[in-house]
Residue, then its C-alpha position, 0 to 999 in steps of 0.5 A: m500500500s502506497d503512502s499518499r503523504r510521500p511526494p511522487e518520485v518525479d517531484r522528489v527528483a525535480a526538488s533534488r535537482r533544484a537543490v543541487a542547482a541552488r547549492r552550485e549557484r551559491a558556491s559560484l556567488k561565494r567564489d565570485v565574491a572571493t575573487r572580487v568579480i562582484s563586491p560583497q555589497e553587490l551580493l548583499r543587494r541581490a539577496l535583499a532584492d530577492p530573498q528567495s534567490p540563491a543569494g538570498a538563501m545564503r547563510v550569513t556565515e557562508f557569506l562572511t567566510a567567503l570574504p578575504a581574510i575572514g575565518e571562522g573565529k573572526r566570522d563569529r566575532i563579527l556576528a556577535d558585534l553586529e548582533i546577527s544570529p549565525v542561522k540567519r540567511l542574507g535575505g531574511l535579515g531585519a532592517r537593523q541587521r541589514l544596516a549593520l552589515a552594510e556599514f561593516l562592509d563599507g568600512r572594510w571594502p569601500e565601493p568606488r564613489p564617482r568623483d566630481g569634475r570628470s572630463r570627456l576622456v573616458v577609459l574602459a578597462g577590465p580583465t582579459a576576455v571580459g568583452k571590452g573590445t565588443v562593448a567598445a565596438h557596439i558604442k562605436d556603431h551606435h553612439p557616433e558622438i563618442l570617438l573610439s580611440v585606435s591603439a597601436t600594438t606590436r601583436a599580429p592582426r587577428p582574423g578580420e582586424v583592419e589596420g587603422e580601424h581596429y589597431f595600428f599594427v607596428d613593429d617593435a622599432e616603430f613602437d620604440r620611436l613612438v615612446a621616445d617621441g612622447a607620442l603615446l598617452e599610455h603604453a604597456t606590455v600585456h601578458n608579458r608579450h605584446r605592447y599596446g599604446t594610445p596615440k596622443a594627437p587624435i585624442e587631444a584634437a577630439l577633446a579640443e573640439g568638444r567631443t567625448v573620447l573612449l579609450e578601450i585599454d588594459l589596466q596598466g594603461a588605465r593607471q597611466v592615463r589616471a596619472a597623466a590625466p587625473d580628471a579622466n573618467l575610469v570605467f571597469l567592465l566586469p563579467p557576470s561571474w568568474d565561471e562566465l569569464v572562464q567560458r568566454l576565454v575558452g570559447r574564444g579559441t584564439e589562444d592555446a592552453e598555456e596562453r589561456a592559463r596565463r590570461l586567467k592568472t592575469a584576470r584574477v589580479e586585474l579583478a582585484s584592482q576594480g576599486e581604483f575605478d570610478h564606475h563598474v559596469v557588468n557585461d551581462d548583455i553587450a547592448r545594455a553594457a554599452a548603453e551604460v558606458a555611453a551614458l557615463a561618458r555623457 
């Protein structure tokens, strides 16, 4: 005789699959916080916006131990100081607990605050394979009022790349001449192999005409621009998650295994530098991300 109180087998299997998927997503979120793909504040915002989501279902103990330099002992002291029960889930925090946790996070890992007096020189940077070039190309095609700067590089053209449109492809001797003449706003060696640089003259001419100029460059170059032009507006492009960044790099198929490993190692370092930027934009949808960058540029 069957037990009518037991759920059908198909329901139990479906529930088990949902539980496994939720655990995997929570693990992915914790990894993304640990690797700084998203800030702790962003994970908390997601949890409070949807308490039923994997972020909302995450226990506050899991959340805190995913943060850098917080072990179980420090976690318990923090919870005691904030007067938050260890059994609480992020989506179930009360108003006072939300405020206390948010203030703790802001004190330890402050998010960037846009600065006043930004110029029309906008820098778009981010980790390797995040899609900077694709977002910049979308802005070029759909926002003609924004001039996309063309960089010089010593690497060989990829299939479909056009001289003077995507890059100025030069050899090492020519690149040395540009550096010696002070003709580059910034330049850097990327992945310990190829050099990239931004010609200064076209940017200065466009800014003098009142145009907005977008530079799509790497982290080293962004730092140089900040030093040379402190009023530049720096935008950091983020992937939706670390897993998505890995998938994009592997799926691109333009690098061998050794190069992919080198770029992933570099990406982790680059992600840790996002706090140096004025704005963060998540590249979860090319058109949406491009529109957000264009709005910041205006």
